[in-house]
N, C-alpha and C positions, 0 to 999 in steps of 0.2 A: 455404464456408471449408475449409481442408484439414487434415490431424492438423498440419502445417508449424507454425500458431501455435502451438498445445498442445505441441510439440517443445521451441518457441523458450522458450516462455513457462516451464517447466518447467526450463531450461537456466539463466534468468535467476537460477530459486531455487537451484540446484545452484552458482553463482559465484559471487552477490553476498552473500557471508556473511562474519561478522567473526571475525575473530582471538579478539578480546577485545572485551565490551561493558559500557560501566558509563554512569555519569550524564554524566560529562564527553564522552564520545563522543557520548552522545545530544544533548546542548548544540552541539555542533560540526556534527552532523550537519543539525540544525532550522534551524541557522543558514546553513547551505548551502544546503539546500532554498529558505529565503526568500529568500538571495540571489541563485540561481541566477531563481526565479521574479522576480525586481525586476528583473533583467538582462533579462527578454523580455519585461518590461510585464503580468505576469501576475499576478492576484489571489486567492491560494488560502489556505486553512486549514490546518494543518498539525499533528498528532498525533503523537507517539511514544511508545511505552507500551510498557513490558518488566516482564517478572513481573504483569502486574497494576497496575502503577506509572506512572503517565501523568510520564513526565521531560522532556517538551517540549510546549509548545502555545502556538502561535500564528496569529491571525486576522489578516489581511491588511486594510488600508483596501479596502471592496469585498465583503467577503464578509458574510454573514448567519447569525443561528442555523439557518435552513435548514442550509447546511454543517456545521454539527455534527451535526446529526441523518442528515445522509448519510454523515460519516464514521462514525458508532457504527453505520450498519447494515452499512457497509464491513468495519468490525474483526468485526461478529457472522460475517463470512461466511466471513474468516481464521479465526478462533479456530475454527469449527465444519468446514471442511474441511481447513484446514493450507495452502493453497496461496493467492497473490494472486488477491483481489476478480475482477481483467482474467480471469484463468484461468479463474476459475468461470464469469464470463459468457459467455467464449466457450466453454467445456464443452456449457453449456445450448445456444447457440446452433449447436453444430454437433448435436447430439442432437435438435437441433427440440422442443425444449420450453420449455414456457414458464419464466421465472424461479423462480417460486416452486412448480412441479408438484417442485422436486427437494428441499425443504427437507420435514423431516418436523415440524417447529415451525411454531408459527404464521409466515407469511411477511413479515410486518410489520415487524418487527425488522430483516430482512436486506435489503441492497441488494448484489447481486450486479453491480457496475459497476468498473469500474476505479479503482485510486487507494488500494488498501489491500495494502502488501508486507507480508509475513510477515518479520520482524526475525528471521535464523538464526545462530548461534555456531555456528563448525566445533565438530566432535567433542561437541558437545552438544544439537543442535538450536532447533528455535521457543523462542523466549524474549517473543513478541513481537509488536509490529505498527507499521510506517509507513505513517501516512495523511494524504492529500491529498486535500481537495476545493475544487472551484469552477473546474474545466473541465471540458472531454467528458470522457468516460471513458477512452479512451485515453490522452489528453494528461496527465490525472491520473497512470495510470501511467508514461507514459513519463517525466514530470518524476522521479517515487521513481527510475527507474531508473537515467535520466541522472546525478543526482547520487549514487546509490549507487557506479556504477561508475568517477566520477572519484576521489569520496570511500575508498572500498576501496582500488584502484590507489594513491594517493597516503599512506597509510597503512598498505602493507604492510611 
């Protein structure tokens, strides 16, 4: 894997930012993710958290409590490193390191796999996370990116 994927993932974080973010936007974004997953016949659990407060949560039929555990691990990665969990997973792969060697803490609560994206407010920074679990790593990530791209473009 080349630096191209890492650059692409960083570019997503630079461009997929909100002018403003609040409870209502979180609700609409969560519904948009659910509707996109429904339209593609995919079952996922969805979490949107801002400033430490869960603002949206939904577990679609077909998900299990394991998805909640995966989401918690992915969120821990984003909180620790400030980048999407997929970026961190790709960074580890590129450095030929096992996932857990990069963590200074107990590796158990971390899940460096795609599916958690930093919630970023322009001119403010990272304020939370958008997390999906239920698909393969890259697909979890892409679901978030696809919906964010449509959502942010439509709400400029």
